[in-house]
N, C-alpha and C positions, 0 to 999 in steps of 0.2 A: 596742474596735477595730471598725471597720465593715468589712463585706466588700465587696470590688469586685464590680460585677455581672458575670456571665459574658458574655464577648464572643459576639456572635452576628452572622454575616454578614447584611447586609441582605436583605430579601425581594426576590425578582426584580422585583416590581412597583414597588419604590422608584425604579427607573430609568425615566424617561419613555419611553426607546426601546423598553423591553420591554412597557410598557403599550400603546404605539402599534402594536407589532407584532401583539399579541394582537387588538387592535381591527381592524386591517387584514386579518388573516387570517379573522376571523369575518365581516367584510363581503364578502371574496372568495368565501365560499361562500353568499352571498345573504342573509345575515342582516342585519336592521335592528339596529344597535347603538347604545346610549346608555350613557354612564357615569353611574351612580347612586351615592349614598352607601351603604356597606355597612351591614348591620343591626347592632344593638347589640352582639351577640356577636362581631362581627369588626371592631369599631371600630379605626381606624388601618390598615385594610386597603384593599382595592380591590374594586370591584364593577361589573359591566356588566349591562344588561338587553338581551336579544336576542330577536328573533322568529325561530324555527326552524320549518320545515315538514318534519317527517318523512314519508317515503314513505307514502302511504295515510291520512295523518291531517291533521286541520285544523292551521293554523298555531298554535304554541304560544308564549306569552310566558314566557321563562325568564330568571331572575335567577341570576347566577353571583357568588358572594362568595368572596374570598380573604382569609384572616385573616394578620395579621402573624406569628403563631406557627405557622400551618400553611399556608404559601404554596403548596405543591403539592398540597394536599387541598382543592379548592374545594367549598363548600356550594352546591348546585344546587337551585333551587326552581322548581317548575312548578305553577301552580294547577290544581285539579282533583281528581278522586277519588283516595283513597290507594291504596296497593298493599302487598303484603308486602315490597317492596323500597324502602321509604321509612322514614326515621327518624322518631322521635317528633315532631321539630320540622317535618316535612313535606319535608325535603330528600331527594333521591334517593340511594339506596344503590347506587352504581354500582360501587364497588370495595370489596374487603376491606381494611379500614384497615391491616392488617399485611403486605399483598402487597408484594413487592420492586418497585422502580420500573419494571421492564419489564412488569409486570402491571396498571399503572394509569397515569394521565395525570401528567406532569410539564410544567412550563412550556416546556421545551425542545421538546416535541411540538408545541406552537402551538395556535392557536385552531381551525383547521380539523379537527384530530384530536379536540379536545375537543368541537366541535359534533357530530362523528360519534359519539362515545360517547354524548352526550346523546340524539341522535335514535334510535340503536339501543336505548337503555334505554326510551325512550318507546314505541317500536314493541313492545318485549317486554312492557311493561305493558299495551298494548292487547290483545295476543295473550292474555295471562293473564286478563285481564277477560272475554274471550270463551270461552276454552277451559278455564280453571282450571289450565293447564299453563304453567310458566315455561320459554321456550326459551333454552338456554344454560346455562353454569355457575352454580352458586349456591354462596355461602359461608355458613357458619353465622352466624345473626343473634343468638344469645344470647351474652351476654359469657362468656368462658371461666371456668369455676369451677375453683378448686384441687382436686386430688384429695382425696376424703374420707379422713381418717386416723382409725382407731379410737381411741377415748378412751384406752384403755390404752396404746397406742403413743405418745401425745403426750408430749413432754418438758415436764416443769415446771421452772421456775427455782428454785434453792435459796433 
């Protein structure tokens, strides 16, 4: 017997109108936008390259990739020096992955809000490089570890 695949709603970017809305909103905040192929890890997704100019910083070339399995959690790449708020692959760590939707970006927020989150993060990185202080909230960056259970208290199967 073969199993039927689990039904999944299409990603927001599967609809051309939603992609066009994101692009238009990014352009409305003054970003130069180009659609690019997503990286290998997000194959089948959607990606754009934008040039954003955060206040007090040089223009930054930003690649935003949306994967088919994580459409509301974009991977955001900006060339330049790393920081303590970047993942191993170089993408920005803007949100805690397990935050509720109201504490992170979702596609309904639109491109202008996403551009604002990215610019704010880049400004925080610049401040951190100059002062060693991270302005704003921080979430833990280590993966959660299960609580240690003393060996004597562990259950063994018969």
